[in-house]
Backbone as JSON Lines, residues from 0, in Angstrom:
{"i":0,"aa":"X","n":[204.8,225.93,46.92],"ca":[205.75,226.99,46.48],"c":[204.92,228.35,47.2]}
{"i":1,"aa":"X","n":[203.75,228.53,47.09],"ca":[203.11,229.69,47.6],"c":[203.35,229.84,49.18]}
{"i":2,"aa":"X","n":[203.06,228.64,49.64],"ca":[203.36,228.56,51.2],"c":[204.76,229.2,51.73]}
{"i":3,"aa":"X","n":[205.59,228.53,50.78],"ca":[207.11,228.76,51.17],"c":[207.47,230.15,50.95]}
{"i":4,"aa":"X","n":[206.76,230.69,49.83],"ca":[207.28,232.23,49.7],"c":[206.65,233.0,50.71]}
{"i":5,"aa":"X","n":[205.38,232.86,51.01],"ca":[204.79,233.53,52.05],"c":[205.5,233.31,53.48]}
{"i":6,"aa":"X","n":[205.79,232.2,53.7],"ca":[206.6,231.96,55.08],"c":[207.97,232.64,54.9]}
{"i":7,"aa":"X","n":[208.69,232.61,53.88],"ca":[209.98,233.26,53.85],"c":[209.8,234.78,53.85]}
{"i":8,"aa":"X","n":[208.81,235.41,53.09],"ca":[208.6,236.79,53.28],"c":[208.39,237.1,54.62]}
{"i":9,"aa":"X","n":[207.4,236.31,55.37],"ca":[206.97,236.7,56.79],"c":[208.15,236.51,57.66]}
{"i":10,"aa":"X","n":[208.96,235.46,57.5],"ca":[210.04,235.23,58.45],"c":[211.08,236.32,58.33]}
{"i":11,"aa":"X","n":[211.59,236.65,57.08],"ca":[212.67,237.47,56.86],"c":[212.14,238.95,57.28]}
{"i":12,"aa":"X","n":[210.9,239.25,56.98],"ca":[210.37,240.66,57.29],"c":[210.25,240.81,58.86]}
{"i":13,"aa":"X","n":[209.64,239.87,59.49],"ca":[209.5,239.91,60.94],"c":[210.88,239.94,61.72]}
{"i":14,"aa":"X","n":[211.8,239.1,61.24],"ca":[213.03,239.05,61.97],"c":[213.86,240.4,61.66]}
{"i":15,"aa":"X","n":[213.7,241.06,60.63],"ca":[214.35,242.18,60.25],"c":[213.73,243.53,60.64]}
{"i":16,"aa":"X","n":[212.37,243.5,61.08],"ca":[211.63,244.62,61.21],"c":[210.99,244.69,62.72]}
{"i":17,"aa":"X","n":[211.67,244.2,63.64],"ca":[211.24,244.12,65.1],"c":[211.16,245.41,65.78]}
{"i":18,"aa":"X","n":[210.33,246.4,65.11],"ca":[210.36,247.75,65.72],"c":[208.72,248.01,65.93]}
{"i":19,"aa":"X","n":[208.41,248.54,67.07],"ca":[207.09,248.77,67.37],"c":[206.54,250.1,66.92]}
{"i":20,"aa":"X","n":[205.13,250.14,66.69],"ca":[204.6,251.28,66.13],"c":[204.18,251.32,64.71]}
{"i":21,"aa":"X","n":[204.51,250.23,63.96],"ca":[204.12,250.37,62.53],"c":[203.9,248.77,62.1]}
{"i":22,"aa":"X","n":[203.17,248.74,60.92],"ca":[202.88,247.28,60.55],"c":[203.16,247.23,59.06]}
{"i":23,"aa":"X","n":[204.04,246.29,58.69],"ca":[204.25,246.0,57.19],"c":[203.22,244.99,56.75]}
{"i":24,"aa":"X","n":[202.62,245.34,55.57],"ca":[201.59,244.51,55.02],"c":[201.9,243.96,53.71]}
{"i":25,"aa":"X","n":[201.33,242.84,53.33],"ca":[201.33,242.32,51.95],"c":[199.93,241.74,51.65]}
{"i":26,"aa":"X","n":[199.58,242.07,50.37],"ca":[198.18,241.65,50.03],"c":[198.14,240.14,49.9]}
{"i":27,"aa":"X","n":[196.95,239.64,50.4],"ca":[196.86,238.03,50.26],"c":[196.82,237.61,48.61]}
{"i":28,"aa":"X","n":[196.44,238.54,47.79],"ca":[196.42,238.33,46.29],"c":[197.84,238.21,45.79]}
{"i":29,"aa":"X","n":[198.69,238.98,46.31],"ca":[200.02,238.88,46.0],"c":[200.74,237.6,46.24]}
{"i":30,"aa":"X","n":[200.2,237.05,47.39],"ca":[200.98,235.66,47.67],"c":[200.19,234.7,46.89]}
{"i":31,"aa":"X","n":[198.9,234.77,46.71],"ca":[198.13,233.81,45.87],"c":[198.53,233.69,44.44]}
{"i":32,"aa":"X","n":[198.82,234.9,43.86],"ca":[199.01,235.06,42.41],"c":[200.53,234.78,42.13]}
{"i":33,"aa":"X","n":[201.22,233.89,42.66],"ca":[202.61,233.69,42.36],"c":[202.74,233.22,40.94]}
{"i":34,"aa":"X","n":[203.68,233.77,40.17],"ca":[203.84,233.31,38.71],"c":[204.49,231.98,38.65]}
{"i":35,"aa":"X","n":[204.65,231.39,37.49],"ca":[205.33,230.19,37.18],"c":[206.73,230.38,37.57]}
{"i":36,"aa":"X","n":[207.45,229.09,37.97],"ca":[208.76,229.23,38.34],"c":[209.82,229.91,37.46]}
{"i":37,"aa":"X","n":[209.49,229.87,36.1],"ca":[210.4,230.53,35.27],"c":[210.37,231.91,35.34]}
{"i":38,"aa":"X","n":[209.34,232.72,35.73],"ca":[209.28,234.04,35.97],"c":[209.53,234.44,37.38]}
{"i":39,"aa":"X","n":[210.45,235.52,37.55],"ca":[210.76,236.04,38.83],"c":[209.44,236.64,39.38]}
{"i":40,"aa":"X","n":[209.1,236.52,40.66],"ca":[208.21,237.13,41.3],"c":[208.66,238.6,41.75]}
{"i":41,"aa":"X","n":[207.97,239.48,41.26],"ca":[208.38,241.02,41.5],"c":[207.37,241.58,42.38]}
{"i":42,"aa":"X","n":[207.67,241.99,43.74],"ca":[206.9,242.45,44.61],"c":[207.17,244.05,44.72]}
{"i":43,"aa":"X","n":[206.08,244.8,44.79],"ca":[206.18,246.13,44.97],"c":[206.02,246.7,46.36]}
{"i":44,"aa":"X","n":[207.08,247.26,46.89],"ca":[207.01,247.66,48.28],"c":[207.06,249.26,48.37]}
{"i":45,"aa":"X","n":[206.05,249.72,49.17],"ca":[205.96,251.23,49.25],"c":[206.11,251.62,50.46]}
{"i":46,"aa":"X","n":[206.81,252.8,50.85],"ca":[206.76,253.21,52.15],"c":[207.09,254.9,52.05]}
{"i":47,"aa":"X","n":[206.78,255.54,53.07],"ca":[206.73,256.87,53.18],"c":[208.1,257.68,53.51]}
{"i":48,"aa":"X","n":[209.09,257.02,53.79],"ca":[210.33,257.71,54.22],"c":[211.37,257.88,52.95]}
{"i":49,"aa":"X","n":[212.19,258.9,53.12],"ca":[213.12,259.09,51.78],"c":[214.12,258.11,51.76]}
{"i":50,"aa":"X","n":[214.64,257.91,50.58],"ca":[215.91,256.93,50.36],"c":[217.06,257.13,51.4]}
{"i":51,"aa":"X","n":[217.19,258.28,51.88],"ca":[218.39,258.5,52.78],"c":[217.95,258.1,54.28]}
{"i":52,"aa":"X","n":[216.66,257.66,54.49],"ca":[216.28,257.52,55.91],"c":[217.0,256.14,56.42]}
{"i":53,"aa":"X","n":[217.0,255.98,57.67],"ca":[217.48,254.65,58.19],"c":[216.65,253.48,57.87]}
{"i":54,"aa":"X","n":[215.35,253.72,57.82],"ca":[214.39,252.73,57.53],"c":[214.6,252.2,56.09]}
{"i":55,"aa":"X","n":[214.78,253.15,55.2],"ca":[215.01,252.67,53.67],"c":[216.32,251.96,53.61]}
{"i":56,"aa":"X","n":[217.44,252.7,54.06],"ca":[218.85,252.21,53.83],"c":[219.15,250.97,54.65]}
{"i":57,"aa":"X","n":[218.69,250.92,55.92],"ca":[219.03,250.03,56.9],"c":[218.07,248.78,57.12]}
{"i":58,"aa":"X","n":[216.93,248.94,56.48],"ca":[215.82,247.83,56.62],"c":[215.39,247.38,55.27]}
{"i":59,"aa":"X","n":[214.7,248.29,54.6],"ca":[214.02,247.92,53.33],"c":[214.96,247.37,52.26]}
{"i":60,"aa":"X","n":[216.05,248.11,51.96],"ca":[217.01,247.79,51.05],"c":[217.63,246.37,51.35]}
{"i":61,"aa":"X","n":[218.12,246.22,52.52],"ca":[218.8,245.05,52.89],"c":[217.82,243.81,52.97]}
{"i":62,"aa":"X","n":[216.7,244.02,53.45],"ca":[215.72,243.05,53.34],"c":[215.3,242.56,51.92]}
{"i":63,"aa":"X","n":[215.26,243.58,50.96],"ca":[214.87,243.2,49.56],"c":[216.03,242.41,48.99]}
{"i":64,"aa":"X","n":[217.22,242.79,49.24],"ca":[218.55,242.12,48.73],"c":[218.63,240.67,49.34]}
{"i":65,"aa":"X","n":[218.33,240.58,50.74],"ca":[218.37,239.29,51.3],"c":[217.26,238.33,50.78]}
{"i":66,"aa":"X","n":[216.17,238.92,50.51],"ca":[215.1,238.05,49.88],"c":[215.53,237.56,48.54]}
{"i":67,"aa":"X","n":[216.0,238.48,47.86],"ca":[216.42,238.03,46.43],"c":[217.66,236.94,46.53]}
{"i":68,"aa":"X","n":[218.55,237.13,47.44],"ca":[219.61,236.32,47.63],"c":[219.13,234.81,48.05]}
{"i":69,"aa":"X","n":[218.15,234.76,49.04],"ca":[217.86,233.56,49.55],"c":[216.86,232.81,48.62]}
{"i":70,"aa":"X","n":[216.31,233.61,47.6],"ca":[215.33,232.92,46.77],"c":[216.1,232.68,45.35]}
{"i":71,"aa":"X","n":[217.41,232.87,45.43],"ca":[218.17,232.56,44.17],"c":[217.6,233.45,42.91]}
{"i":72,"aa":"X","n":[217.1,234.68,43.28],"ca":[216.68,235.49,42.22],"c":[215.2,235.39,41.82]}
{"i":73,"aa":"X","n":[214.48,234.36,42.43],"ca":[213.06,234.03,42.06],"c":[212.17,234.97,42.65]}
{"i":74,"aa":"X","n":[212.47,235.76,43.56],"ca":[211.72,236.92,44.24],"c":[212.53,238.14,44.27]}
{"i":75,"aa":"X","n":[211.96,239.14,43.69],"ca":[212.56,240.42,43.72],"c":[211.63,241.51,44.33]}
{"i":76,"aa":"X","n":[212.18,242.37,44.97],"ca":[211.34,243.5,45.56],"c":[211.78,244.9,44.85]}
{"i":77,"aa":"X","n":[210.79,245.62,44.31],"ca":[211.04,246.88,43.75],"c":[210.45,247.83,44.79]}
{"i":78,"aa":"X","n":[211.36,248.65,45.3],"ca":[211.03,249.57,46.41],"c":[210.54,251.01,45.81]}
{"i":79,"aa":"X","n":[209.47,251.48,46.42],"ca":[209.03,252.85,45.99],"c":[209.0,253.69,47.42]}
{"i":80,"aa":"X","n":[210.21,254.44,47.6],"ca":[210.15,255.34,48.7],"c":[209.48,256.61,48.63]}
{"i":81,"aa":"X","n":[209.48,257.35,49.57],"ca":[208.97,258.8,49.57],"c":[207.65,259.0,49.01]}
{"i":82,"aa":"X","n":[206.81,258.17,49.46],"ca":[205.32,258.27,48.95],"c":[205.18,258.29,47.45]}
{"i":83,"aa":"X","n":[205.9,257.75,46.82],"ca":[205.86,257.66,45.34],"c":[204.52,257.18,44.71]}
{"i":84,"aa":"X","n":[203.9,256.23,45.45],"ca":[202.67,255.67,45.03],"c":[201.54,255.9,45.72]}
{"i":85,"aa":"X","n":[201.74,256.74,46.86],"ca":[200.66,257.16,47.61],"c":[201.2,257.66,48.98]}
{"i":86,"aa":"X","n":[200.31,258.5,49.45],"ca":[200.63,259.23,50.86],"c":[200.64,258.15,51.93]}
{"i":87,"aa":"X","n":[201.36,258.48,53.09],"ca":[201.43,257.62,54.27],"c":[200.05,257.1,54.7]}
{"i":88,"aa":"X","n":[199.02,258.03,54.7],"ca":[197.71,257.78,55.2],"c":[196.96,256.87,54.17]}
{"i":89,"aa":"X","n":[197.5,256.74,53.06],"ca":[196.93,255.77,52.06],"c":[197.5,254.35,51.95]}
{"i":90,"aa":"X","n":[198.48,254.23,52.66],"ca":[199.27,252.94,52.7],"c":[198.5,251.72,52.75]}
{"i":91,"aa":"X","n":[197.51,251.51,53.79],"ca":[196.78,250.62,53.87],"c":[195.91,250.2,52.56]}
{"i":92,"aa":"X","n":[195.32,251.33,52.11],"ca":[194.33,251.17,50.88],"c":[195.24,250.87,49.63]}
{"i":93,"aa":"X","n":[196.57,251.16,49.53],"ca":[197.3,250.74,48.45],"c":[197.47,249.4,48.37]}
{"i":94,"aa":"X","n":[197.43,248.64,49.56],"ca":[197.5,247.25,49.53],"c":[196.29,246.6,49.17]}
{"i":95,"aa":"X","n":[195.09,247.09,49.68],"ca":[193.86,246.65,49.35],"c":[193.5,246.69,47.93]}
{"i":96,"aa":"X","n":[193.92,247.86,47.22],"ca":[193.67,248.1,45.91],"c":[194.63,247.34,45.01]}
{"i":97,"aa":"X","n":[195.65,246.75,45.59],"ca":[196.6,245.92,44.91],"c":[197.44,246.9,43.99]}
{"i":98,"aa":"X","n":[197.76,248.13,44.48],"ca":[198.58,249.15,43.68],"c":[200.07,248.65,44.22]}
{"i":99,"aa":"X","n":[200.24,248.09,45.3],"ca":[201.42,247.67,45.9],"c":[201.25,246.21,46.4]}
{"i":100,"aa":"X","n":[202.19,245.51,46.65],"ca":[202.18,244.19,47.19],"c":[202.51,244.3,48.74]}
{"i":101,"aa":"X","n":[203.39,245.25,49.1],"ca":[203.91,245.32,50.52],"c":[203.92,246.75,50.79]}
{"i":102,"aa":"X","n":[203.31,247.21,52.06],"ca":[203.39,248.6,52.37],"c":[203.71,248.75,53.86]}
{"i":103,"aa":"X","n":[204.27,249.74,54.2],"ca":[204.66,250.15,55.59],"c":[203.44,251.14,56.1]}
{"i":104,"aa":"X","n":[202.71,250.44,57.0],"ca":[201.72,251.15,57.46],"c":[201.85,251.64,58.84]}
{"i":105,"aa":"X","n":[201.65,252.86,59.2],"ca":[201.71,253.31,60.45],"c":[200.18,253.67,60.85]}
{"i":106,"aa":"X","n":[199.55,252.73,61.59],"ca":[198.2,252.93,61.86],"c":[197.79,254.29,62.34]}
{"i":107,"aa":"X","n":[198.56,255.02,63.12],"ca":[198.08,256.28,63.57],"c":[198.12,257.34,62.35]}
{"i":108,"aa":"X","n":[198.75,256.98,61.28],"ca":[198.7,258.0,60.07],"c":[197.51,257.72,59.29]}
{"i":109,"aa":"X","n":[196.68,256.6,59.46],"ca":[195.48,256.33,58.56],"c":[194.22,256.61,59.66]}
{"i":110,"aa":"X","n":[193.89,257.96,59.56],"ca":[192.89,258.43,60.51],"c":[191.54,257.73,60.21]}
{"i":111,"aa":"X","n":[190.91,257.21,61.4],"ca":[189.66,256.61,61.27],"c":[189.66,255.2,60.82]}
{"i":112,"aa":"X","n":[190.75,254.63,60.2],"ca":[190.81,253.33,59.69],"c":[190.82,252.32,60.72]}
{"i":113,"aa":"X","n":[191.62,252.62,61.73],"ca":[191.99,251.73,62.97],"c":[191.64,252.34,64.15]}
{"i":114,"aa":"X","n":[190.37,252.46,64.56],"ca":[190.05,253.05,65.71],"c":[190.63,252.42,67.16]}
{"i":115,"aa":"X","n":[190.75,251.18,67.12],"ca":[191.22,250.42,68.35],"c":[192.72,250.95,68.49]}
{"i":116,"aa":"X","n":[193.31,251.21,67.45],"ca":[194.98,251.58,67.66],"c":[195.16,252.8,68.43]}
{"i":117,"aa":"X","n":[194.07,253.69,68.57],"ca":[194.11,254.81,69.33],"c":[194.43,254.53,70.78]}
{"i":118,"aa":"X","n":[194.15,253.38,71.35],"ca":[194.55,253.0,72.66],"c":[195.97,253.31,72.94]}
{"i":119,"aa":"X","n":[196.79,253.31,71.95],"ca":[198.29,253.52,72.15],"c":[198.52,255.17,72.36]}
{"i":120,"aa":"X","n":[197.56,255.95,72.04],"ca":[197.75,257.42,72.09],"c":[197.09,257.98,73.46]}
{"i":121,"aa":"X","n":[196.65,257.07,74.27],"ca":[196.01,257.49,75.65],"c":[197.24,257.81,76.48]}
{"i":122,"aa":"X","n":[197.28,258.85,77.34],"ca":[198.4,259.12,78.09],"c":[198.44,258.17,79.29]}
{"i":123,"aa":"X","n":[199.68,257.73,79.61],"ca":[200.04,256.89,80.76],"c":[199.35,255.48,80.78]}
{"i":124,"aa":"X","n":[198.91,255.04,79.79],"ca":[198.24,253.69,79.6],"c":[199.32,252.73,79.43]}
{"i":125,"aa":"X","n":[200.25,252.91,78.54],"ca":[201.45,252.09,78.27],"c":[202.62,252.69,78.86]}
{"i":126,"aa":"X","n":[203.46,252.08,79.65],"ca":[204.65,252.69,80.23],"c":[205.76,253.05,79.22]}
{"i":127,"aa":"X","n":[206.46,254.13,79.5],"ca":[207.59,254.42,78.55],"c":[207.03,255.05,77.12]}
{"i":128,"aa":"X","n":[208.05,255.42,76.48],"ca":[207.65,255.97,75.06],"c":[207.72,254.78,73.97]}
{"i":129,"aa":"X","n":[207.74,255.12,72.78],"ca":[207.91,254.25,71.7],"c":[209.22,253.54,71.62]}
{"i":130,"aa":"X","n":[210.16,254.02,72.31],"ca":[211.59,253.51,72.18],"c":[211.77,252.47,73.43]}
{"i":131,"aa":"X","n":[210.82,252.54,74.43],"ca":[211.01,251.72,75.67],"c":[210.71,250.24,75.19]}
{"i":132,"aa":"X","n":[211.65,249.38,75.56],"ca":[211.46,247.92,75.34],"c":[210.22,247.39,75.94]}
{"i":133,"aa":"X","n":[209.93,247.8,77.13],"ca":[208.41,247.33,77.55],"c":[207.33,247.72,76.82]}
{"i":134,"aa":"X","n":[207.37,248.94,76.34],"ca":[206.22,249.49,75.51],"c":[206.11,248.65,74.17]}
{"i":135,"aa":"X","n":[207.36,248.32,73.61],"ca":[207.34,247.47,72.41],"c":[206.74,246.1,72.56]}
{"i":136,"aa":"X","n":[207.16,245.55,73.75],"ca":[206.53,244.17,74.12],"c":[204.97,244.27,74.18]}
{"i":137,"aa":"X","n":[204.5,245.21,74.87],"ca":[203.08,245.37,75.26],"c":[202.46,245.69,73.91]}
{"i":138,"aa":"X","n":[202.86,246.55,73.06],"ca":[202.4,246.8,71.81],"c":[202.23,245.58,70.88]}
{"i":139,"aa":"X","n":[203.44,244.92,70.8],"ca":[203.36,243.57,69.95],"c":[202.35,242.51,70.55]}
{"i":140,"aa":"X","n":[202.23,242.42,71.76],"ca":[201.42,241.43,72.42],"c":[199.88,241.79,72.06]}
{"i":141,"aa":"X","n":[199.54,243.13,72.19],"ca":[198.2,243.54,71.91],"c":[197.88,243.48,70.45]}
{"i":142,"aa":"X","n":[198.89,243.85,69.64],"ca":[198.57,243.63,68.21],"c":[198.43,242.2,67.87]}
{"i":143,"aa":"X","n":[199.33,241.19,68.22],"ca":[199.16,239.91,67.82],"c":[197.89,239.22,68.44]}
{"i":144,"aa":"X","n":[197.37,239.54,69.56],"ca":[196.29,238.84,70.14],"c":[195.01,239.56,69.77]}
{"i":145,"aa":"X","n":[195.0,240.72,69.74],"ca":[193.65,241.67,69.56],"c":[193.53,242.26,68.21]}
{"i":146,"aa":"X","n":[194.55,243.27,67.95],"ca":[194.39,244.29,66.92],"c":[194.5,243.67,65.5]}
{"i":147,"aa":"X","n":[195.55,242.81,65.29],"ca":[195.78,242.19,64.03],"c":[194.62,241.48,63.47]}
{"i":148,"aa":"X","n":[194.01,240.5,64.26],"ca":[192.88,239.81,63.71],"c":[191.67,240.74,63.42]}
{"i":149,"aa":"X","n":[191.58,241.74,64.16],"ca":[190.39,242.82,63.81],"c":[190.74,243.7,62.83]}
{"i":150,"aa":"X","n":[191.78,244.42,62.88],"ca":[192.07,245.63,61.98],"c":[192.66,245.0,60.45]}
{"i":151,"aa":"X","n":[193.36,243.81,60.38],"ca":[193.94,243.43,59.21],"c":[193.49,242.23,58.79]}
{"i":152,"aa":"X","n":[192.1,241.98,58.74],"ca":[191.48,240.86,58.09],"c":[191.91,240.53,56.59]}
{"i":153,"aa":"X","n":[192.02,241.62,55.81],"ca":[192.06,241.61,54.35],"c":[193.58,241.3,53.91]}
{"i":154,"aa":"X","n":[194.48,241.42,54.84],"ca":[195.92,241.4,54.35],"c":[196.69,240.53,55.26]}
{"i":155,"aa":"X","n":[197.9,240.11,54.96],"ca":[198.73,239.49,55.62],"c":[199.85,240.2,56.43]}
{"i":156,"aa":"X","n":[199.77,240.32,57.72],"ca":[200.83,241.21,58.26],"c":[202.19,240.44,58.36]}
{"i":157,"aa":"X","n":[203.23,241.22,58.13],"ca":[204.53,240.57,58.11],"c":[205.26,240.98,59.42]}
């Protein structure tokens, strides 16, 4: 059951969040501490954008609704937008402290926490801007192979 839930959360989130420059996280304890089948699993998702933002309305809310639908109501997501539970720079620590189960982390907002991420801020190193498809592919490849295993050991990257 736990593997199925973590796979489902991972697959739905990755497929709907294929945008470079940020990393959604879920605490490993949230995955491991799944309640009994009679109780719904309620995951707390925190992000820094307002409820009218494209990320909230177009990604987080539809993802939460789809997750609930695909699990027949066994998994529900309670969304906390607009930094309600912590500032954008605290997003990673919110997951580590188990204040939230899932958080939208922009590594460049967490000053000093991810020094290797600063490679993306060096001029002319990666072609194009953040919206360039080549740039997104390069960023994803670097994150998957090098940065995720180093930067995000304590959490599960979705």
